[in-house]
N, C-alpha and C positions, 0 to 999 in steps of 0.2 A: 675076842679072846686073844690074849698075848701069850707068846711062847717064851721060853727061857732065853733064847737068843735075842729076842726083841727087848727084853728088860735089861740085858747086859750091855746094850749099845750105849755109847757115850754121845750125848747130843752136844754138838759144838755151838758155842755162842758166836754171834756175828763178830767178825774181825779176828777170831782166833787163828785162822789160817795165816793171815797177814802178820800177826804178832809172832807166830811160830817161825815163819819164813825169815823175818828180820832178825830175830834172836839167833836162829840157827846160822844164818849167813854171817852175822857179826862174830859170833863165837868161833865159827869154823875158820874164818880168815885170821882171827887173832891167834888161835891155836896153831894154825899152819905156819904163820910168820914167826912166832916165838919159838916154835919147835925147830924150825930151820936154823935160827940163831943158836939154839942150844946144841943142835946136832953138829953144826960146822964149828962152833966155838970161836968165831972171829970177833965177837963183841967183848972188848977188854973188861968193861965194868961187870958184865955178866959172868965172865970167867973168874974174875977176882972175887965176886960174891960167892960163887960155888966153892972156890978154893978156901975162902975164909970159913965157910960153914962145913968144910971137909966132905963135900959132896961132888967134887970135881970128877971123880971116876964114874959117877952115874949120870952126869950131865947129858951125854949123848943118848942114853937110854930114856931119860925123861923127855928129851926132844923127840925121840921116836914115838913115845906114847902120846905126846901132844899132837904130832902130825897124824898119827893113826886116829886119834879122837876127832881131829878136825875133818878128816876124810869121812869117818864114820857118821858124823853129824849130817853130812850131805846125802847119805844113803838112808832112805826112810826105814828100811828093814833093820838097820843097826843104830838108828838115832837114839833110841832109849838107852841102849847099852853104852854107846859112846858118851852120852851126857852123864850117865851114872859113873863111868870110869873117870871122866874128867873131873867130876865133882869130888870123887875120892882122891884123885891126884892133887887137886888144889886144897883139899882139907889137910893133906900131909904137908903141903907147902905152907899153909897158914900156921900149922903147928910148929914148923921149923922157924918161921918168922917170929912167932910169939916167944919161942924158946930163946931166941937170940935177940936181945933188945937192940942191937946194932941195926938189924934189918927190919925193925918194926914198921917203918914207913912203907914197906912194900906190901904189907898186909891188906890194904884196901883193894889191891889188884886181885889177890886171891879170893877175897870176899865177893868182888864183882863177878869173877868167873863162876864162883859157886852159885850166886844168885841167878846168873844167866842159865846155868845148867839146870837149876831147880825149876825155873820158868819153862824151859824146854821140856823137862819131864812132865810138868803139869799140863802144858798146852798140847803135848803130843797125844795125850788121852789114854795111853796104854798103861801108865803108871799112876794108878789112883789108889788111895787108901780109903776103904769103905768103912 
């Protein structure tokens, strides 16, 4: 006889933990590094891009969000929320890139980050659509 708690458990496939660790590590390092660049504002091309898109005033805030997301990905308790927050952040970035045809070549980076965050949400096991 199975209980309600047993039927709600997610059964992990072989290799899931390894995939989750690799994706989490890659996205975390990527977000931490790019967040530092945005927070400090020493990369001239990045500063010019934000200036041209009229987002220069919020660039440090976006950097802080990316750093917080990168750290949150490493903490299992906050991994789902960090991945979801980063997904939403990069969805906004993708919308900005698509609205400005000049920065369209940067769109694949936003899509890659969104795909990685989606995979982390899926493999984490707590964010399932039934």
